[in-house]
LUMROVEX-334716 format. One record per atom (N, C-alpha, C): atom name; x, y, z. Coordinates in Angstrom, 2 decimals. Layout:
# residues N
 at       X       Y       Z
 CA       X       Y       Z
...
# end
This chain:
# residues 65
 at       X       Y       Z
  N   -1.14   11.34   -8.15
 CA   -0.70   10.59   -7.17
  C   -2.42    9.27   -7.38
  N   -1.58    8.14   -7.17
 CA   -2.06    7.24   -7.74
  C   -3.45    6.86   -6.79
  N   -4.32    6.32   -7.53
 CA   -6.13    6.09   -7.14
  C   -5.96    5.21   -5.95
  N   -4.72    4.16   -5.85
 CA   -4.47    3.39   -4.10
  C   -3.94    4.55   -3.18
  N   -3.03    5.39   -3.87
 CA   -3.39    6.28   -2.51
  C   -3.89    7.61   -2.07
  N   -4.75    7.54   -2.83
 CA   -6.32    8.86   -2.76
  C   -6.99    8.15   -1.86
  N   -7.26    6.83   -2.46
 CA   -8.75    6.39   -2.00
  C   -7.56    6.04   -0.14
  N   -6.55    5.55    0.45
 CA   -6.24    5.99    1.41
  C   -6.32    6.62    2.20
  N   -5.78    7.81    2.35
 CA   -5.89    9.16    2.07
  C   -8.01    9.88    2.44
  N   -8.24    9.32    1.27
 CA   -9.80    9.33    1.66
  C  -10.26    8.54    2.92
  N   -9.87    7.21    3.54
 CA   -9.98    6.60    4.16
  C   -9.40    6.60    5.85
  N   -8.56    7.74    5.55
 CA   -7.89    8.52    6.53
  C   -9.12    9.62    7.33
  N   -8.98    9.92    6.25
 CA  -10.33   11.62    6.26
  C  -11.27   11.09    7.00
  N  -12.01    9.66    6.43
 CA  -13.34    8.63    6.99
  C  -13.16    8.75    8.77
  N  -11.75    8.28    9.19
 CA  -11.40    8.14   10.13
  C  -11.41    9.26   11.47
  N  -10.13   10.66   11.20
 CA  -10.65   11.46   11.62
  C  -11.75   11.75   11.90
  N  -12.93   12.14   10.70
 CA  -13.78   12.85   10.44
  C  -15.00   12.01   11.92
  N  -14.68   10.79   12.08
 CA  -15.26    9.76   13.24
  C  -14.84   10.10   14.50
  N  -13.62   10.55   14.47
 CA  -13.04   11.00   16.58
  C  -13.31   11.75   16.15
  N  -13.49   12.67   15.16
 CA  -13.54   14.88   15.83
  C  -14.90   14.41   15.79
  N  -15.53   13.41   15.67
 CA  -17.40   13.47   16.15
  C  -17.33   12.98   16.88
  N  -16.09   12.72   17.65
 CA  -16.50   11.84   19.28
  C  -16.37   10.47   19.25
  N  -16.07    9.76   18.27
 CA  -15.77    8.13   18.49
  C  -14.82    7.59   19.27
  N  -14.50    6.71   20.25
 CA  -13.40    6.71   20.46
  C  -12.97    5.69   19.68
  N  -11.32    6.17   19.46
 CA  -10.71    4.93   18.11
  C  -10.35    3.48   18.78
  N  -10.89    2.99   20.03
 CA  -10.87    1.93   20.38
  C  -11.81    1.19   19.95
  N  -12.97    1.82   19.74
 CA  -14.59    1.55   19.25
  C  -14.62    1.42   17.66
  N  -13.92    2.19   17.02
 CA  -13.54    1.71   15.32
  C  -12.90    0.34   14.47
  N  -13.14   -0.39   14.14
 CA  -13.34   -1.73   14.11
  C  -12.37   -1.29   13.18
  N  -10.64   -2.39   12.92
 CA   -9.32   -2.21   12.54
  C   -9.41   -2.55   11.11
  N   -9.91   -2.19    9.86
 CA  -10.08   -2.26    8.29
  C   -8.99   -2.98    7.99
  N   -9.00   -4.40    6.84
 CA   -8.03   -5.18    6.54
  C   -7.77   -4.61    4.58
  N   -6.72   -4.74    4.88
 CA   -6.39   -4.97    3.28
  C   -7.31   -5.07    2.33
  N   -7.38   -5.00    1.04
 CA   -8.56   -6.41   -0.02
  C   -7.65   -6.32   -1.16
  N   -6.59   -5.01   -1.02
 CA   -5.86   -5.87   -2.66
  C   -4.21   -5.29   -2.05
  N   -3.24   -6.01   -2.47
 CA   -2.26   -5.97   -1.57
  C   -1.37   -5.96   -4.00
  N    0.19   -4.57   -3.43
 CA    0.67   -4.77   -4.77
  C    2.06   -5.30   -5.10
  N    2.63   -6.37   -5.83
 CA    3.89   -5.77   -5.94
  C    4.71   -5.12   -6.42
  N    5.50   -4.25   -6.41
 CA    6.29   -3.61   -6.96
  C    7.80   -3.67   -6.85
  N    8.44   -3.91   -7.19
 CA    9.95   -4.49   -7.71
  C   10.81   -3.36   -8.05
  N   11.46   -3.15   -7.60
 CA   12.65   -1.96   -7.69
  C   13.85   -2.19   -8.15
  N   14.40   -2.53   -8.92
 CA   15.22   -3.62  -10.04
  C   16.38   -2.93   -9.73
  N   16.60   -1.43   -9.56
 CA   18.11   -0.95   -9.25
  C   18.64   -0.93   -7.51
  N   17.22   -0.83   -6.60
 CA   17.92   -0.90   -5.36
  C   17.56   -2.31   -5.48
  N   17.25   -3.65   -6.49
 CA   16.80   -5.00   -5.85
  C   19.01   -5.02   -5.52
  N   19.45   -4.80   -7.41
 CA   20.90   -4.32   -8.01
  C   21.93   -4.31   -6.57
  N   21.55   -2.95   -6.25
 CA   22.51   -2.36   -4.81
  C   22.39   -3.46   -3.85
  N   21.33   -3.75   -3.67
 CA   21.38   -4.58   -2.12
  C   21.87   -6.34   -2.84
  N   22.65   -6.37   -3.96
 CA   22.74   -7.67   -4.25
  C   21.54   -9.01   -4.28
  N   20.51   -8.22   -4.64
 CA   19.46   -9.37   -4.95
  C   18.61   -9.21   -6.54
  N   19.09  -10.81   -6.94
 CA   18.66  -11.27   -8.29
  C   16.89  -11.48   -7.70
  N   16.24  -10.81   -8.84
 CA   15.22  -11.43   -8.81
  C   14.58  -12.28  -10.15
  N   14.12  -13.39   -9.88
 CA   13.90  -13.81  -11.17
  C   13.51  -13.56  -11.99
  N   13.14  -14.22  -13.08
 CA   12.19  -13.90  -14.37
  C   10.70  -13.92  -14.03
  N   10.61  -15.03  -12.95
 CA    8.87  -15.55  -12.66
  C    8.54  -14.75  -12.27
  N    9.18  -14.54  -10.79
 CA    8.94  -12.82  -10.02
  C    8.60  -11.72  -10.61
  N    9.12  -11.24  -11.44
 CA    8.85  -10.50  -12.17
  C    7.98  -10.44  -13.45
  N    7.45  -11.54  -13.61
 CA    6.20  -11.08  -14.24
  C    4.88  -11.29  -13.04
  N    5.41  -12.14  -12.34
 CA    3.55  -11.82  -11.64
  C    4.05  -10.46  -10.87
  N    4.83   -9.80  -10.78
 CA    4.64   -8.24  -10.21
  C    3.91   -6.92  -11.33
  N    3.10   -6.34   -9.84
 CA    1.98   -5.34  -10.88
  C    2.74   -4.35  -11.19
  N    4.05   -3.84  -10.92
 CA    4.78   -3.07  -11.63
  C    6.24   -3.90  -11.13
  N    7.20   -2.97  -12.28
 CA    8.40   -3.35  -11.85
  C    9.19   -1.59  -12.36
  N   10.30   -1.18  -11.32
 CA   10.75   -0.12  -11.75
  C   11.84   -0.28  -12.09
  N   12.30   -0.04  -13.18
 CA   14.13   -0.76  -14.01
  C   14.88    0.52  -12.99
# end
């Protein structure tokens, strides 16, 4: 499990804990993501007929062959 997924599970557990302790879900502030990842799956792109330009591949955080 990647660190980002583990972090998301911890945040979800924190929210569940607050709700179980009686806090109303409507009173819990909405959190905005602070990090975004660009992952390109070349096999799926090819199956969809999409060509990923080299400049986009260079920007990607991860390229799946």
